[in-house]
N, C-alpha and C positions, 0 to 999 in steps of 0.2 A: 482838209482833204483826206480821204480814206486811203490808207496804204495797204496794199494786198498782204504784205507780211504781217502787219498788225492784225488784220482781219483773220488770217489763218492762225495766228498765235492765239487770238481770243477763242476761235472755234476749237482749237486743240485742247484748251483747258477743260472743255466739256467731255472729252474722251476719257472719262474715268467712271468708275462705279457701274460698269455694265453698258455704258454708252459706246456703241461700236463706231458710229460715224455721225458727223454733223455736216449738213449741206446748206448752202445759200444758192438759190436759183431764181430766175425770173418766172413770171406766170406762164410763159411758154415752155418752161422746163429746161432752159439753157443753164447749165451749171456755172455759177460765178465763182464759187470758192467751196472747198470741202476739206475735211480731214477724216481719215479712216484708219482704224486699227488693222483692218484686213484689206486684202487686195480686191475688194468687191467692186463691181461696176456701178459706181455712184451716178454716172450719167443716165443709165437706164432707170435707176431708182428715182432720180430727180424728175425725169420725164413722166414717169407713171404717177408720182405724187402730185405734180403740177396738173396733170390731166384729171385726177380725182378731185383736187381742189376746185378746178374750173367747172366740173360737172355739178358739184354741190353749190357753187356760187351762182351758176346760171339757174339752177332749180329754185334757189331762194329769191333771186331777182324776179323770176316769172311769177312767184307767189306773193310778191311785194312784202317779203319778210326782211328781217335784218340780214346783215352780211355774215359770212362764215367767220367765226372767231378762231376756231381750232378744230382740227380733225385728228382723231386717234385711231390707228388701224392695228388690229391684232393680226400678225402674220405667223406662218409656221416657224420662222426662224427668229422671231422677236416682235417688237412693236415699233411703229412709226408715229411720230407726233409732228404735225405740220401747223404752222401759224404764219400770218402775214406780219411783216415788219417793214414799215414804209411801203415801198412799191415792190418788194421782193418777198419770196417765201423762204422760211427757215424750217428745216426738218432735222429732227433727231431720230436716229435708228438705234434702238437699245435691245438688249437681250430680254427674254421673258422674265428673268429674275428681278429686273428693275421694277419696283412698284410704280403704279400709275401716278401716285401722289408725288413721288420723288422725280419721276420723269417730267411731270408738269411743272414742278418747282424749278428744275434745271432749265426747262424751256422758257419759263417766265423770266428767270434771272438773265439768261442770254439775250432774250428779246429786249429787255429793258436796257441792258448794256449796249446793244447794237442799234437801238432806235435812232439816236442822233447821227452816228456815222453813216448808217444806211440811208438816212434821209438825204444826205449829201449826194448819194448816187442818183436818187430820183430827181433831185433838183438840177443836176447837170445834164 
């Protein structure tokens, strides 16, 4: 069983080296868990990220292409990287100083570590 404190603790470990926040949300944009170094509105960011993910996913489904694996967005205040883990979306928000390679490495490590626990959420 997935414990909320354990999930938040795992997410908090990623808030280093320029990563400002980590979010887990469902495809509708409902925030399930998050950690943040600043008092930003993560709910708004999660809803927008989920909407962008769904737009790309629908576009690919209509063209009979593969599924979306990852989305990287360049923003004025940093970068967002979004990926699917089990039935939820995982998003890292980092400053522009964080290299894309490092950001992707952090995302891949977190996604691998959370794959099994987050699969329990989708199974229940």
